[in-house]
C-alpha positions in Angstrom: 274.1 -5.4 30.6 271.5 -2.7 29.6 272.9 -0.2 26.4 273.2 2.9 28.6 275.2 0.6 31.4 277.6 -0.2 28.5 278.1 2.9 27.3 279.0 4.2 31.0 281.3 1.3 30.9 282.7 2.3 27.6 283.4 5.9 28.9 284.6 4.5 32.0 287.7 2.8 29.8 288.2 5.4 27.8 288.5 7.6 31.1 291.2 5.0 32.6 293.2 5.1 28.6 293.0 8.9 28.9 294.8 8.6 32.7 297.3 6.0 31.5 298.2 8.6 28.7 298.0 11.6 31.1 300.6 9.9 33.2 302.9 8.8 30.9 303.5 12.0 29.0 304.3 13.2 32.9 306.8 10.1 32.9 308.3 11.2 29.1 308.6 14.9 30.8 310.7 13.4 34.1 314.5 13.3 34.5 314.7 11.2 37.7 314.4 7.6 36.9 313.1 6.6 40.5 310.5 9.6 39.7 309.7 8.2 36.6 309.6 4.3 38.4 306.5 6.1 40.6 305.0 7.5 37.5 304.9 4.9 35.9 303.4 2.6 38.7 300.6 5.1 38.6 300.2 4.5 34.7 299.8 0.9 35.2 297.2 1.3 38.1 295.3 2.8 35.3 295.7 -0.1 33.1 294.4 -2.6 35.9 291.4 0.1 36.1 291.1 -0.4 32.6 291.4 -4.3 32.1 289.0 -4.2 35.4 286.4 -2.6 33.1 286.5 -4.5 30.2 285.8 -7.9 32.0 283.2 -6.5 33.9 281.7 -5.0 30.3 282.1 -8.8 29.4 280.5 -10.0 32.3 283.5 -11.8 34.0 282.1 -9.8 36.9 279.1 -9.6 39.3 277.2 -6.3 39.6 278.6 -6.4 43.3 282.4 -7.1 41.8 282.8 -3.1 42.7 281.7 -3.0 46.2 281.5 1.2 48.0 283.9 1.5 50.8 284.7 3.8 53.1 287.1 6.4 52.2 289.8 8.5 54.0 289.9 11.9 53.0 292.4 14.0 53.8 291.5 16.8 51.3 294.6 17.6 50.5 294.6 17.8 46.9 291.1 20.4 48.0 293.8 22.8 50.0 296.9 22.6 47.4 297.4 24.0 44.3 297.8 21.5 41.5 301.9 21.5 40.8 303.1 21.9 37.1 305.1 19.4 35.5 308.7 20.3 35.0 312.2 17.7 34.6 312.4 18.7 37.9 309.2 17.4 39.5 309.8 16.2 42.8 308.3 12.9 43.7 305.5 14.5 46.2 304.5 16.8 43.1 303.5 13.4 41.4 302.0 12.2 43.9 300.1 15.9 44.2 299.4 15.6 40.7 297.9 12.2 41.1 295.5 13.2 43.8 294.2 16.0 41.6 293.6 14.0 38.4 291.4 11.5 41.1 289.6 14.2 42.6 288.8 15.7 39.3 287.7 12.0 37.8 285.8 11.1 40.9 283.3 14.7 40.5 282.9 13.5 37.0 281.5 10.2 38.0 279.5 11.9 40.5 277.8 14.4 39.0 277.0 11.9 35.8 275.6 10.1 38.5 273.1 12.5 40.4 271.7 12.9 36.7 270.0 9.6 36.8 267.2 8.3 39.0 267.9 5.3 41.5 268.3 2.4 39.4 271.8 -0.5 38.2 272.9 2.8 36.1 273.4 5.1 39.1 274.5 2.7 41.3 277.3 1.6 39.1 278.4 5.6 38.4 278.5 6.1 42.2 281.1 3.0 42.8 282.7 4.4 40.1 283.0 7.9 42.0 283.9 6.1 45.2 286.6 3.5 43.0 287.9 7.4 42.1 288.1 8.2 45.5 290.0 5.5 47.1 292.8 6.0 43.7 292.6 9.7 45.1 293.1 8.7 49.1 296.1 6.7 48.7 298.0 9.2 46.3 297.1 11.7 48.7 298.6 9.0 51.3 301.7 9.3 49.2 302.0 12.5 49.1 301.7 13.2 53.1 304.2 10.8 53.6 306.9 11.5 51.1 306.1 15.4 51.8 306.6 14.8 55.2 308.0 11.7 56.4 308.1 10.9 60.0 311.8 11.9 61.5 313.4 9.7 64.6 311.5 12.2 66.9 308.0 11.2 66.1 
């Protein structure tokens, strides 16, 4: 693995660590045990992402380990303001906060990729951006289904 790509993987690992800390900070501010469980789940997802990147850096995965996939862009985070965290934060607000966080990560990797010529570094950055967009999609899906649950009437 070339030096620049290794540095980018290190940066991505750092961002996953920061994301884990971000969610655990939210976890520590909440009181409702069921919502705390939700936040803990999201934090553990960030730990899994970090573990993947550590293994990728070690060479445990090939260059096609991350694949570009189509993502449904609900654009909820783009249209709804990011709520503040309080002891009474509701589950759907946690998902909305997570959506905003993942959107910022997607933007970070996309902007970084755009600073590179077509090469393996740019490709890896675009794949990382796509991963963050997939995380955002998941959080927005959970937000929509929690904030607007389906009723018996359809």
